[in-house]
N, C-alpha and C positions, 0 to 999 in steps of 0.2 A: 906626377900624374901619368897614367898609362897612355899608350898610343891612342886607344879608342876614346879615352876621355878628352885628349887633345883634339881629336878629329871632331867630336861632338861640340866641343867648345868653339872650334873654328867655324863649324856649320851654323851655330847659333849667332856668333858675332857677325858673320857675313850677312845675316838677315836683320839682326837687331844689334847694330853696333853700339848703341848707347845703353845697353842693359848693364846695370850695376854688377860689379864683380861678385858680391855676395849672392845676388839672385842667379847669376850665371853658374856659380859653383853648386848651388842648390838644384838648379835645373839639370845640370849634367848628372848629378847624383840620382835625381829622380828618373831620368831617362835610362841610366844604367840599371837602376832597380827594376825597370820594366823588362829587362832582358836583352837590350840592344847590345849586339856583339860587333857590329860593323856600321860604317856610315850608311850603307845600303839599307840597314834595318830601320833607319829613321822614318822611312815612308810608312811604316806600320804603327807609328805613335798616333794616339788619338787625343783629341782635345781634352777630354776628361782626365787623362793621365797626367797632364801637366798644368791643368787649369788652376790648381792651388798655388802654383809657383809664380806664374805670370798672368797678366791681364788677358781677357778674351781676344782682343784684337791682335795682341802679340802672338797668342796661340795660333790664330788663323794664318797670320803671316808666315810663321814657321812651317805649319803643316802644308800650306800652299807651296812653299819653296821646296819642301821635301817630297812632294808627289812625284 
């Protein structure tokens, strides 16, 4: 896994520590597909871009943490 993938994974786990590994992998891939190139880019992710991967409350928790 690349450095940015690891950074995103760590950022997700810090907010959603109990997210299943399979969901985490899919979420990281989805975020990278949106064009995220650094941890700072996470602030630009929108709920609709990750809503198919995780539940709405999980989306909101992540987005709030990444503001």
